[in-house]
Backbone as numpy.savetxt, mean C-alpha at the origin, in Angstrom:
# Nx Ny Nz CAx CAy CAz Cx Cy Cz
2.07 -0.38 -23.68 0.96 1.16 -24.12 2.09 2.74 -24.01
1.53 3.38 -24.74 2.50 4.89 -25.39 1.93 5.38 -23.77
3.12 6.52 -23.14 2.73 7.12 -22.46 1.39 8.54 -22.88
1.13 8.71 -23.38 -0.17 9.41 -23.80 -1.34 8.85 -23.74
-0.93 7.61 -23.77 -2.51 6.37 -23.63 -2.65 6.75 -21.78
-2.06 6.36 -21.82 -1.43 5.85 -20.26 -2.08 7.38 -19.43
-1.06 8.57 -19.91 -1.88 9.75 -18.78 -3.17 9.72 -19.33
-3.68 9.77 -20.59 -5.33 10.02 -20.84 -5.83 8.81 -19.91
-5.90 7.26 -19.70 -6.78 6.80 -18.88 -6.42 7.06 -17.65
-5.63 6.95 -17.10 -5.42 7.67 -15.59 -6.43 9.12 -15.46
-5.99 9.94 -16.05 -6.53 11.16 -16.25 -8.14 10.82 -16.10
-8.55 9.98 -16.69 -9.78 9.70 -16.72 -10.47 8.97 -15.55
-10.30 8.40 -14.96 -10.18 7.65 -13.98 -10.36 8.41 -12.39
-9.23 9.49 -12.89 -9.67 10.01 -11.17 -9.93 11.33 -11.84
-11.18 11.67 -13.22 -11.41 12.55 -13.13 -10.64 13.81 -13.46
-9.86 13.94 -14.06 -8.83 15.23 -14.28 -9.77 16.38 -15.58
-9.47 17.82 -15.23 -10.12 18.67 -16.09 -9.08 18.75 -16.73
-9.26 19.36 -18.50 -8.40 19.97 -19.30 -7.26 20.38 -19.11
-7.43 21.46 -17.92 -6.16 22.29 -17.51 -5.17 21.18 -16.64
-5.95 20.28 -15.98 -5.11 19.75 -14.93 -4.76 18.67 -15.63
-4.68 18.42 -17.21 -4.01 17.31 -17.45 -2.93 17.68 -18.03
-3.06 19.05 -18.29 -2.01 19.65 -18.83 -0.73 20.18 -17.86
-1.31 20.46 -16.95 -0.42 20.71 -15.31 0.61 18.87 -14.97
-0.28 17.95 -15.32 -0.10 16.66 -14.92 1.32 16.16 -16.03
1.29 16.33 -17.10 2.17 16.50 -18.07 3.40 16.84 -18.14
3.04 17.89 -17.16 4.29 18.15 -16.82 5.46 17.86 -15.97
5.14 16.77 -15.36 5.60 16.23 -14.51 6.27 14.78 -15.04
7.33 14.74 -15.41 7.36 13.44 -15.90 8.21 12.40 -15.00
8.41 13.11 -14.03 8.42 11.85 -12.77 6.71 11.07 -12.53
5.83 11.72 -13.04 4.80 10.96 -12.66 3.95 9.77 -13.81
4.59 10.86 -15.30 4.44 9.78 -16.62 5.68 8.73 -16.03
6.76 8.70 -15.56 7.49 7.51 -15.49 7.10 6.62 -14.13
6.33 6.91 -12.78 5.23 6.65 -11.80 4.68 5.91 -13.02
3.79 6.04 -13.41 2.06 5.39 -13.64 2.86 4.58 -14.78
3.84 4.37 -15.29 3.98 3.64 -16.90 4.40 2.46 -15.82
5.39 2.20 -15.22 5.54 1.55 -14.06 5.29 0.66 -13.73
4.29 1.35 -13.05 3.08 0.78 -11.72 1.98 0.23 -12.82
1.91 0.23 -14.13 0.87 -0.95 -14.35 1.54 -1.58 -15.52
2.71 -1.58 -15.18 3.70 -3.04 -15.45 3.49 -3.60 -14.13
3.21 -3.16 -13.14 2.85 -3.85 -12.18 2.24 -4.88 -11.36
1.19 -3.24 -11.95 -0.33 -4.12 -10.97 -0.72 -5.35 -11.57
-0.68 -5.81 -12.73 -1.04 -7.14 -12.59 -0.37 -8.50 -12.37
1.24 -7.83 -11.90 1.69 -9.10 -11.37 1.70 -9.16 -9.95
1.67 -7.80 -8.94 2.15 -8.06 -7.50 0.93 -7.12 -6.46
0.91 -7.51 -5.36 -0.32 -7.04 -4.61 0.98 -7.11 -3.80
0.42 -5.71 -2.12 1.06 -5.44 -0.85 0.46 -6.65 0.13
1.18 -6.83 0.90 0.41 -7.87 1.30 0.83 -7.25 3.08
0.20 -7.45 4.34 0.70 -6.49 5.27 -0.23 -7.76 6.66
1.15 -9.48 6.74 0.24 -10.53 7.62 0.59 -9.82 9.08
-0.41 -10.20 10.14 -0.10 -9.93 11.48 0.43 -11.13 11.50
1.47 -10.49 12.42 2.64 -11.88 12.68 2.50 -11.88 14.53
2.21 -10.47 15.14 1.35 -10.78 16.53 0.76 -9.54 16.86
-0.22 -10.33 17.90 -1.12 -9.76 18.20 -1.41 -10.03 20.15
-1.45 -8.67 20.43 -1.90 -9.15 21.39 -3.06 -8.25 22.27
-3.85 -8.90 22.52 -5.34 -8.30 23.11 -6.10 -6.84 22.01
-6.27 -7.12 21.02 -6.09 -6.05 19.74 -7.92 -5.94 20.06
-8.64 -5.16 20.43 -10.06 -4.91 20.22 -10.79 -4.85 18.92
-9.74 -4.66 18.17 -10.47 -5.46 16.63 -10.58 -6.41 15.87
-9.96 -7.06 17.02 -9.53 -8.84 16.59 -9.03 -9.20 15.65
-7.36 -7.78 15.61 -6.78 -8.63 14.22 -5.71 -9.34 15.26
-5.30 -11.34 14.45 -4.73 -11.85 15.10 -3.69 -12.56 14.04
-3.13 -13.53 14.84 -2.09 -13.86 14.06 -1.87 -14.70 12.72
-1.65 -14.57 11.59 -1.82 -15.17 9.98 -3.03 -14.40 9.00
-3.62 -13.46 10.00 -4.63 -12.54 9.22 -4.07 -11.62 8.35
-3.99 -11.88 7.08 -3.38 -10.58 5.71 -4.58 -9.58 5.47
-3.59 -8.04 5.34 -4.15 -7.18 4.74 -3.86 -6.94 3.48
-4.44 -7.11 2.52 -4.34 -7.01 0.62 -3.93 -5.38 0.58
-3.61 -5.54 -0.72 -3.24 -3.97 -1.40 -3.10 -4.25 -2.74
-3.34 -3.14 -3.60 -3.35 -3.51 -4.92 -1.70 -2.51 -4.51
-0.84 -2.34 -5.67 0.38 -1.55 -5.79 -0.15 -0.12 -5.46
-1.09 0.01 -6.22 -1.50 1.47 -5.59 -1.91 1.91 -3.93
-1.70 1.00 -3.22 -2.28 1.56 -1.71 -3.67 1.04 -1.43
-4.69 0.77 -2.16 -6.06 0.19 -1.86 -6.30 -0.36 -1.15
-6.65 -0.77 -0.23 -7.24 -1.91 0.52 -8.08 -2.73 -0.47
-7.87 -3.88 -0.85 -8.17 -4.92 -1.54 -9.83 -5.16 -0.76
-10.57 -5.10 -0.13 -11.27 -4.76 1.31 -12.23 -6.90 1.08
-12.15 -7.21 -0.07 -13.07 -8.17 -0.55 -11.51 -9.65 0.21
-10.56 -9.18 0.38 -9.38 -9.79 1.00 -8.47 -9.66 2.42
-9.61 -8.30 2.89 -9.01 -8.11 4.06 -9.97 -8.59 5.31
-9.60 -8.95 6.61 -10.51 -9.04 7.65 -11.43 -8.16 7.73
-13.30 -8.62 8.07 -14.20 -7.54 8.07 -13.49 -6.18 9.06
-13.20 -6.27 10.43 -12.88 -4.91 10.65 -11.48 -4.31 10.07
-11.04 -3.71 10.67 -10.19 -3.14 10.23 -9.53 -1.59 11.04
-8.68 -1.76 11.62 -8.27 -0.96 12.73 -7.68 -0.05 12.11
-7.48 1.65 12.72 -7.19 2.60 12.17 -5.89 2.96 12.30
-5.88 2.27 13.50 -4.73 2.89 14.17 -2.79 1.68 13.58
-4.07 1.00 13.09 -3.19 -0.43 12.46 -2.69 0.27 10.94
-4.27 0.38 10.45 -3.87 0.78 8.74 -3.05 1.73 8.67
-3.25 3.54 9.40 -2.47 4.22 9.41 -0.89 3.79 9.07
-0.63 2.92 9.07 1.03 2.53 9.91 1.43 2.14 8.45
0.54 1.68 7.49 0.77 0.93 6.37 1.88 1.78 5.27
1.12 3.72 5.81 1.57 4.77 4.74 2.81 4.39 4.28
3.80 4.58 5.13 5.35 4.28 4.71 5.91 3.09 3.91
5.39 2.38 4.72 6.27 1.02 4.01 5.48 0.50 2.45
4.21 1.37 2.25 3.50 0.91 1.11 4.41 2.22 0.20
4.40 3.42 0.47 4.73 4.48 0.03 6.28 3.62 -0.80
6.75 3.36 0.05 8.53 2.48 -0.20 8.56 1.83 -1.79
7.30 1.17 -1.20 7.01 -0.50 -2.17 6.46 0.53 -3.83
5.46 1.39 -3.19 5.33 1.74 -4.02 6.15 3.06 -5.09
7.12 3.82 -4.13 8.20 4.11 -4.91 9.01 2.85 -5.95
9.82 2.00 -5.20 10.39 1.34 -5.96 9.85 0.42 -7.32
8.62 0.23 -6.74 7.92 -0.36 -8.41 8.13 0.52 -9.27
7.20 1.89 -9.09 7.52 2.85 -9.78 8.94 3.19 -10.74
10.75 2.82 -9.56 11.42 3.19 -10.28 12.01 2.07 -10.99
11.34 0.88 -10.89 11.49 -0.70 -11.84 12.67 -1.35 -10.61
12.65 -1.30 -9.47 13.89 -1.60 -8.61 12.89 -2.89 -7.75
13.57 -3.45 -6.91 13.52 -5.10 -6.29 12.36 -4.57 -5.49
10.93 -4.88 -5.39 9.78 -4.59 -4.50 10.04 -4.18 -3.07
10.51 -6.14 -2.87 10.99 -5.94 -1.47 12.71 -6.03 -0.78
13.33 -5.18 -1.66 14.84 -4.71 -1.20 14.38 -3.25 -0.25
13.61 -2.99 0.62 13.70 -2.60 1.25 14.31 -2.35 2.34
14.78 -1.05 3.39 15.42 -1.59 4.53 14.27 -1.47 5.65
14.19 0.01 5.18 12.96 0.55 7.25 11.73 -0.07 6.70
10.98 -0.20 7.49 9.59 -0.44 8.01 9.23 -2.18 7.44
9.89 -2.65 7.54 9.05 -4.29 6.84 8.63 -4.51 7.54
8.12 -4.50 8.98 7.68 -4.66 10.15 6.89 -3.02 10.62
5.75 -2.99 10.68 5.04 -2.13 12.05 3.71 -2.37 12.63
3.87 -1.85 13.48 2.88 -1.84 15.11 1.84 -0.60 14.56
0.46 -1.17 15.17 -0.03 -0.29 15.62 0.17 0.68 16.39
-0.21 1.58 16.45 0.05 3.04 17.62 -0.24 2.89 19.07
-1.04 1.71 19.35 -1.13 1.35 20.86 -0.09 0.47 21.28
0.32 1.04 22.62 1.45 0.23 22.81 1.68 -0.89 23.84
-0.17 -1.39 23.80 -0.10 -2.33 24.65 -0.51 -1.46 26.78
-0.76 -3.24 27.36 -1.71 -2.70 28.41 -0.38 -2.30 29.17
0.62 -2.74 29.26 2.07 -2.13 30.03 2.19 -0.98 30.00
2.16 -0.25 29.04 2.40 0.75 28.64 1.50 2.34 28.95
-0.01 1.37 29.53 -0.73 2.67 29.98 -1.86 2.44 28.30
-1.48 1.34 27.21 -2.36 1.67 26.46 -3.27 0.40 26.72
-4.04 -0.37 25.58 -4.68 -1.15 25.24 -4.16 -2.39 24.99
-4.15 -2.36 23.53 -3.70 -3.83 23.20 -2.24 -3.21 21.98
-1.73 -4.71 20.76 -0.97 -4.13 20.33 -0.84 -5.11 19.12
-0.64 -4.30 18.08 -0.28 -5.79 16.57 0.70 -5.30 16.24
1.82 -6.09 15.28 2.59 -6.12 14.42 2.08 -6.93 13.14
3.00 -6.22 12.39 2.38 -6.65 10.63 3.90 -7.43 9.99
3.96 -8.10 9.26 5.19 -7.75 8.23 4.49 -7.18 6.39
5.04 -6.05 6.46 4.57 -6.08 5.28 5.71 -6.32 3.72
5.22 -6.43 2.80 6.08 -6.83 1.77 4.73 -6.91 0.84
5.54 -7.73 -0.65 5.13 -7.59 -2.26 5.14 -9.00 -1.82
3.83 -9.43 -2.53 3.70 -10.82 -3.26 3.32 -10.95 -4.34
3.65 -11.74 -5.05 2.55 -12.41 -6.34 1.27 -11.98 -6.26
0.79 -11.62 -7.35 -1.24 -11.57 -7.50 -1.59 -12.42 -7.84
-3.04 -12.85 -7.26 -3.72 -13.95 -7.53 -4.69 -13.67 -8.50
């Protein structure tokens, strides 16, 4: 797919006006980003697997998986029925790093920080309520 087609399809998807489309075309990094993510989207998903859970009010438990597309959208039919905002919010940075790596054509799982993230609750021992840890990475899309 050529650059113009990719830009046009994206602009239609997010409902850009003609003026916004012109502004969008000014950023070469955005075009590269869209082009490479379009290649990665059918191949990969992002997974956050619960590896530790204690006293979680949302009932997240070890083994649960939160699945996102490469753009960072939760695929709700592949996620637990209840999702804790304090856990999901912690996925922002690792998903952004993965997104950036995919858009630059780099190995998506070869990032240094935030492979594991925890919900914001520090647990009952630290005057909180519970605690959940997830491992974040890229998996082949099924």
